[in-house]
N, C-alpha and C positions, 0 to 999 in steps of 0.2 A: 708558194708553195707548189712543188711538182708533184704530182698523181704519182702514187708510190706504184702502179702498175707499169709505167712507163718506165721508172727506176728498175724494176724487176727484171724486165726486157734485155736491160744492158748489162748487168750486174758480171756476167761472166766476161765479156768482151772486156770491161773496165779490169779485172783481175788480171787477165791473160797479157793485157797493157802493161800493167804494173811492173809484171813478172818478167815482160821484155826487156825494160830497163835496167833490172837487176833481181837477185834471189832475195826474197823476203819472207820473214814469219808472220803468222797471221794478224796479230796484234798490230806489227808495222803494217800491213796492208789496209788495217782498217784507217790507222793514222793518216796515212798518205792518201788515201783516195779522199777522206774527207779534207785534208789541207788543199789539195790541187783542187777540189772543187768547190773551195768556198762553204763547205760543211753541206753542199746539197747533197752527198752522198755519205750518208753515216749507218753503214752496215753494223750489224751486231755479230756477234760471235756466232750465233746461232744460226744466220744466214749464210754467212762467210764459209765455214767449216765444211757444212755439206756439199756446198759448191767445189772446194778443192778436193774433197773424198771423190766425188765424180769426177773431175778432172783429172785426178791421179788414177782412177780406177781405168779411165779411157786413154792412158798415155800422153794425155796434153800435158801434165807437169809430173816432176818426180820430188820426192821429198828426203831429206837427210836432216842428221841432228847435230848439232854444233853447239860446245859449249861458249856460253856468254855471261858477262858479269862473274868471271870467277868459277864458280860451281853450277849456275844454271844451265841446263840443256833446253835450248830452244829447237823447235822443228822449222827447217826453212823449205820453201819451196822454190824449186827450178823449172822454168818453161822449158819442155823439150822442143826438138826439132817438128813434130807431129802439132804439138801447141802453137808453134810458132805460124805454121800453115793455117792452121784454124783461124789465128788472129788476123792473119791476110784477108781472110775470106770473109769474116765479122766485120772487119772495116769497110770493105768493098760492100758488103748487106748494108750496113748502117749508112754511108753515103747514098746509095739507090734509095733508102727508105726515107732518108732526111729530104733528099731532092724530090721525091713524091710528094711527101707532106708539105713542102715547100710551096710546091708548083700549086697543090689545091687551095693552100691559105693565100695564095696571092692570084687568085681567079685563075689560074692554068697557066698564067705566064711563069716560065723559067727565069730563075731568078741567079746570076753569076756568084758563084763560091769564090772567094780568093783564097788562096792558101794552100 
């Protein structure tokens, strides 16, 4: 079980990454994130939507409505160019953070990261 505080710090980055791949609606993001993480990340709507609204307010994402399943209208989110730049920065920040943590956990020895 992963400590919730570790998950909280990476949620925005994970949402941005999902939206980099394609436009999605909220429940779709929740399901995709759970599936891609083997259920490690199980966001609640009450966690996701405030993050999305904040990202939209900051111009990182835009939303639009589209009909689905006949009459149902869903609100989709789209990553903006500003959001893409933020994601690049967040990815670099994550690499630096995990590298530093791994160095400490390995007694100060840098381990090679393949990938």
